[in-house]
C-alpha positions in Angstrom: -13.6 -43.6 -3.6 -14.3 -40.5 -6.5 -12.6 -37.1 -6.0 -15.7 -35.5 -4.9 -16.1 -38.1 -2.0 -12.6 -37.6 -0.9 -13.3 -33.6 -0.7 -16.3 -34.3 1.4 -14.7 -36.5 4.1 -11.7 -34.2 5.0 -11.9 -32.4 8.4 -12.6 -28.8 8.0 -10.6 -25.6 8.7 -11.5 -22.0 9.3 -8.6 -19.8 8.0 -8.7 -16.0 9.1 -6.3 -14.0 6.7 -6.5 -10.1 6.8 -5.7 -9.7 3.1 -6.3 -12.0 0.1 -3.5 -14.6 -0.4 -3.7 -14.3 -3.7 -2.7 -11.3 -4.4 0.9 -11.5 -3.8 2.5 -8.4 -3.4 3.7 -9.0 0.0 5.5 -11.4 2.0 2.7 -12.2 4.2 0.4 -13.0 1.3 3.0 -15.0 -0.4 3.0 -17.1 2.5 -0.5 -17.4 3.6 -0.8 -18.5 -0.6 1.5 -21.2 -0.5 0.4 -22.7 3.3 -2.9 -22.7 1.9 -2.6 -24.6 -1.2 -0.8 -27.3 1.2 -3.5 -27.4 3.9 -6.2 -27.8 0.9 -4.9 -30.8 -0.1 -5.8 -32.4 3.5 -8.9 -30.6 4.9 -11.5 -28.4 3.3 -11.0 -24.9 3.6 -13.4 -21.8 4.3 -11.7 -18.8 3.9 -12.7 -15.7 5.8 -10.8 -12.0 4.7 -11.1 -8.8 6.4 -10.7 -6.9 3.5 -13.2 -5.7 0.5 -13.0 -8.9 -1.8 -11.3 -8.9 -5.0 -11.6 -11.1 -8.0 -11.2 -14.3 -7.1 -9.1 -16.7 -9.2 -10.6 -19.9 -10.3 -8.3 -21.9 -8.7 -9.3 -20.9 -5.2 -13.1 -21.3 -6.2 -12.1 -24.8 -7.0 -9.9 -25.5 -4.4 -11.8 -24.1 -1.1 -15.0 -25.0 0.8 -16.0 -21.2 0.8 -14.5 -17.9 0.9 -16.4 -14.7 2.0 -15.2 -11.0 2.8 -16.0 -9.2 5.5 -14.4 -5.6 5.4 -14.0 -3.2 8.5 -15.7 -0.2 7.9 -13.9 2.5 5.8 -13.9 6.5 6.5 -15.3 8.1 9.4 -17.1 4.9 10.8 -13.6 3.0 10.2 -11.7 5.6 11.5 -14.2 5.6 14.9 -13.7 1.6 15.0 -10.1 2.0 15.2 -10.1 4.7 17.7 -12.3 2.4 19.6 -10.5 0.0 19.5 -7.0 1.8 20.7 -8.7 3.8 23.3 -11.4 1.7 24.3 -10.4 -2.0 23.8 -6.7 -1.3 24.1 -5.8 -2.9 21.0 -2.5 -2.3 19.2 -2.5 -0.5 16.4 -1.3 -4.1 14.3 -5.1 -5.0 14.8 -7.0 -1.8 15.5 -9.8 -1.3 13.1 -9.4 -5.0 11.3 -11.8 -7.0 12.8 -15.6 -5.9 12.2 -18.9 -7.2 14.2 -19.9 -8.7 11.3 -16.9 -10.9 10.8 -17.0 -11.9 14.5 -20.9 -12.6 14.1 -19.4 -14.8 10.9 -17.0 -16.8 12.7 -19.2 -17.4 15.8 -22.0 -18.9 13.0 -19.6 -20.9 11.4 -18.0 -22.9 14.7 -22.0 -23.2 15.7 -22.6 -24.7 12.4 -19.5 -27.0 11.7 -17.1 -28.8 13.7 -13.8 -27.5 12.5 -10.2 -29.6 13.1 -8.7 -26.1 13.5 -9.0 -22.5 13.4 -5.7 -20.7 11.5 -5.5 -17.0 11.7 -3.0 -14.2 11.5 -2.4 -11.9 14.5 -4.7 -9.2 13.1 -7.0 -11.5 13.2 -7.2 -12.8 16.7 -10.1 -10.8 18.1 -12.5 -12.7 15.3 -12.0 -16.0 17.4 -14.8 -16.3 20.3 -13.1 -16.2 23.9 -14.7 -19.5 24.7 -13.9 -22.0 21.6 -12.6 -25.3 22.2 -11.4 -25.5 18.6 -7.6 -25.5 18.7 -5.8 -22.5 16.8 -3.0 -22.0 14.8 -1.2 -18.9 14.9 1.0 -18.8 11.4 3.1 -16.2 11.9 5.5 -14.3 9.2 7.3 -12.3 11.9 7.3 -12.4 16.0 5.3 -8.8 15.5 6.4 -7.6 18.8 10.1 -8.2 18.6 9.4 -6.5 15.0 7.8 -3.4 16.3 10.3 -2.7 19.2 13.3 -3.0 16.7 11.5 -0.7 14.2 10.9 1.7 16.9 14.9 2.1 17.2 14.8 3.4 13.7 12.6 6.0 14.3 12.6 9.7 15.7 10.7 11.3 18.4 7.7 11.5 18.9 7.0 8.4 16.8 9.6 6.5 18.2 7.7 6.8 21.7 4.4 6.3 20.4 5.7 2.8 18.5 7.6 1.9 22.2 4.3 2.4 23.8 2.3 0.4 21.2 4.7 -2.1 21.2 3.9 -2.6 24.9 0.4 -3.4 24.3 1.2 -5.7 21.0 3.6 -7.7 23.2 0.4 -8.2 25.6 -2.0 -8.8 22.6 0.6 -11.3 20.7 1.4 -13.0 24.2 -2.4 -13.6 24.6 -2.8 -15.4 21.3 0.5 -17.2 21.4 -0.6 -18.7 24.6 -4.3 -19.6 23.1 -2.5 -21.4 20.3 -2.4 -24.9 19.9 0.3 -24.4 17.5 2.4 -21.4 16.6 4.0 -21.8 13.1 7.2 -19.3 12.9 9.4 -18.6 9.8 12.8 -19.1 12.0 14.2 -20.4 14.7 15.3 -17.2 15.8 11.1 -16.1 15.9 10.4 -19.7 17.9 13.0 -18.5 20.8 11.0 -15.0 20.7 7.5 -16.7 21.0 9.1 -18.6 23.8 10.2 -15.5 25.6 7.4 -13.9 25.0 4.9 -16.6 26.6 7.5 -16.7 29.7 6.5 -19.5 31.9 3.6 -20.4 30.0 4.6 -23.9 27.9 3.5 -23.5 24.1 4.0 -25.6 20.7 5.8 -24.2 18.1 7.0 -25.7 14.9 9.7 -23.9 12.1 7.5 -23.4 8.8 10.3 -21.2 6.9 9.5 -19.1 4.1 9.9 -20.6 1.0 10.0 -20.0 -3.0 8.5 -21.5 -6.1 11.8 -22.9 -7.6 10.2 -23.7 -10.7 9.1 -20.2 -11.5 12.4 -18.6 -11.1 14.3 -21.4 -13.1 16.0 -20.5 -16.3 16.4 -17.0 -16.2 18.6 -15.3 -18.0 21.3 -12.5 -17.1 21.1 -9.5 -19.3 24.6 -7.4 -19.1 23.6 -4.0 -19.0 25.2 -1.0 -19.6 25.2 1.0 -17.5 25.1 -1.3 -14.7 21.9 -2.4 -12.8 21.4 -3.2 -9.2 17.7 -4.0 -8.0 16.0 -3.5 -4.6 12.8 -5.2 -4.3 9.8 -5.6 -1.8 6.9 -4.2 -0.1 7.9 -0.8 0.5 4.5 0.3 2.1 5.7 -1.9 4.5 7.6 0.3 7.4 10.6 -2.2 8.0 11.2 -1.8 4.2 10.9 1.7 4.3 13.2 2.1 7.1 15.9 0.0 5.3 15.5 1.6 1.9 15.8 5.0 3.2 19.2 4.0 5.2 20.5 3.0 1.9 19.4 6.3 0.2 20.9 8.6 2.5 23.8 6.7 3.8 24.9 4.4 1.0 23.7 5.8 -2.5 26.2 8.9 -2.2 29.2 6.6 -1.4 28.1 4.4 -4.5 27.9 7.3 -6.7 30.9 8.8 -6.0 32.9 5.3 -6.4 30.5 4.1 -9.4 28.5 7.2 -11.0 27.0 5.2 -13.7 25.1 2.2 -11.7 21.1 2.0 -11.9 19.1 1.6 -8.9 15.8 0.1 -9.9 13.5 -0.3 -7.1 10.9 -2.3 -7.7 7.7 -3.6 -5.7 4.7 -1.9 -3.9 5.0 1.5 -3.5 2.3 3.8 -2.4 2.5 7.3 -4.2 3.0 9.3 -1.3 6.3 7.3 -0.4 7.2 7.6 -4.3 7.2 11.3 -4.1 9.6 10.8 -1.3 12.0 9.0 -2.8 12.0 10.1 -6.6 14.2 12.5 -6.3 17.6 10.4 -5.9 19.9 10.7 -8.8 20.7 7.0 -10.4 17.0 5.4 -9.0 14.4 4.3 -10.9 11.2 3.6 -9.3 8.9 1.0 -11.0 5.7 0.4 -8.8 3.7 -2.6 -8.2 5.5 -4.7 -11.0 2.8 -7.5 -12.0 6.0 -10.0 -12.3 9.2 -9.4 -10.6 11.1 -12.0 -12.9 11.7 -9.5 -15.6 13.5 -7.3 -12.6 15.7 -9.8 -11.9 16.7 -10.7 -14.9 17.6 -7.0 -15.6 19.8 -7.2 -12.7 23.7 -8.2 -12.0 23.2 -7.7 -8.3 20.3 -8.2 -5.8 20.5 -5.4 -2.7 18.7 -6.2 0.4 19.0 -3.5 3.2 17.2 -3.8 6.0 18.1 -2.4 9.4 15.2 -3.7 11.3 13.8 -7.4 11.0 12.0 -10.6 12.1 10.9 -13.2 9.9 12.7 -14.1 6.8 13.1 -12.3 4.1 11.1 -14.1 0.6 12.9 -11.7 -1.7 16.3 -13.1 -0.8 15.0 -16.7 -1.6 13.8 -15.2 -4.9 17.2 -13.8 -5.9 18.8 -17.2 -5.1 16.4 -18.8 -7.1 16.5 -16.4 -9.8 20.5 -16.9 -9.8 21.6 -13.5 -8.8 23.9 -12.6 -6.0 23.1 -10.8 -2.8 24.0 -8.0 -0.8 22.0 -7.7 2.4 22.6 -6.5 6.1 22.3 -8.5 9.3 19.1 -7.6 9.8 18.4 -8.8 6.3 19.6 -12.3 6.4 17.8 -12.9 9.8 16.4 -16.3 10.0 17.9 -17.5 6.8 20.5 -20.4 6.8 23.7 -18.9 5.2 27.2 -18.5 4.6 28.4 -15.3 4.2 31.0 -14.9 1.7 30.0 -18.3 0.1 26.2 -17.9 -0.7 25.7 -13.9 -0.3 27.3 -11.0 1.2 26.5 -9.2 4.6 27.9 -5.6 5.3 26.1 -3.3 7.8 28.6 -0.6 7.2 27.8 1.9 4.4 30.8 2.1 3.3 31.6 -1.5 3.2 28.0 -2.3 1.6 29.4 0.0 -1.2 32.7 -2.3 -1.2 30.8 -5.4 -1.4 28.6 -4.2 -4.5 31.5 -2.6 -6.5 33.5 -5.7 -6.0 30.7 -7.9 -7.2 30.2 -5.8 -10.4 33.7 -5.8 -11.0 34.8 -9.4 -10.5 32.5 -11.3 -12.7 33.9 -14.5 -11.2 33.2 -14.1 -7.8 29.1 -13.0 -8.9 29.7 -16.7 -10.5 30.4 -18.5 -7.2 28.0 -16.4 -5.0 25.0 -17.5 -7.8 25.9 -21.5 -7.8 26.0 -21.6 -3.9 22.8 -19.3 -3.9 21.1 -21.8 -6.0 22.4 -24.8 -3.8 21.1 -23.2 -0.5 17.9 -22.2 -2.1 16.8 -25.9 -2.9 16.0 -26.3 0.7 13.3 -23.8 0.6 11.1 -25.1 -1.9 7.2 -24.1 -1.0 6.1 -27.7 -1.0 8.9 -28.4 2.1 7.5 -25.9 3.8 3.5 -27.1 3.2 4.6 -30.4 4.5 6.1 -29.4 7.9 2.6 -27.5 8.3 0.7 -30.0 7.0 2.7 -32.8 9.6 2.4 -30.2 12.7 -1.5 -30.1 11.9 -1.8 -33.9 11.8 -0.2 -33.9 15.4 -3.1 -31.7 16.7 -6.1 -32.6 14.6 -7.9 -36.5 14.5 -7.1 -38.1 11.4 -9.8 -39.1 9.4 -10.3 -42.5 7.8 -10.4 -41.5 4.8 -7.0 -39.8 4.8 -3.4 -41.4 5.3 -1.7 -39.4 7.5 1.1 -37.1 5.3 4.0 -39.1 6.7 2.9 -42.4 5.2 2.5 -40.9 1.5 
């Protein structure tokens, strides 16, 4: 059987993502990118997006059946749609203004014209799926969004904290309905699975652990640059409120103590950074901002340590896995290591008190032997987090809810 014949005989899956998964600038998009690649080896994929369609890489045009974008309105029209979703349709901010009428119509058209094995969607895209569909729904969860929203609200001040708690109640109802509708919830961690079980209350749901991962080959062989002054790296999507809260905790509470102890240390903050947030934090002494680097590997090579200051979280931090894969010692918080198997002091260091966080940084910078030990143990730990293993878990879970076509062999038999 030819490759084309095999491709045409595969069953079809409709994937609904808010953002283009090939723009690897956030954890959600990285997760969607790798899981989509895994599914595309077994299913024909129709991908629909809710953003203006960026340039499509050739690998995607060759890999997928179709790709189209139905962006939500912008400007005044977008504001009116978002306000209508919040005030009239009682949607949480997480999903307000995301799904346009054109996207809902497109999904309805596709479901009427094709027989799908499943619909896979982000939570923000739940409104695009017709209420009456009988097609199995797969919720690929980057976080338990309700839990994350509640935790973030504790880190804010009045009145924002009150607004976020109010919105979290709406988000809980919205996510609960979607979890109950789903034939499968693919969660990042056992902690998130427990959160989804609690959210669903008495309604039985089907969950599977599909952990976040890392491309081990991408980060293998990075050299370590001995820089003077010493350099530590904080990476991540700084447009995420969760990452902003953690970074502000570091800048306000940890950095002054660090500067007092080791004045020459340079803190590089690299990742997706909006101009307004950049202006807010650019005045801190000893901090160098690297907005939107095209490749994080040069930043990892330059860093002696990777810091992951997180005060509220759900899911699992991909940047810890990247640091491990690059052979970099990690200092993080309890919230930062949420959802990742670890042994404190063996493959990373966990500190929640600002002074203890500084002690850990200075101790590592002054003890190369301990850095080497953490580096080796981190490399051993991250071997279980390759994206290929996560993709295999998702495909096997799909196999349990979809009918295997004769042209394919079940993944477990390959």
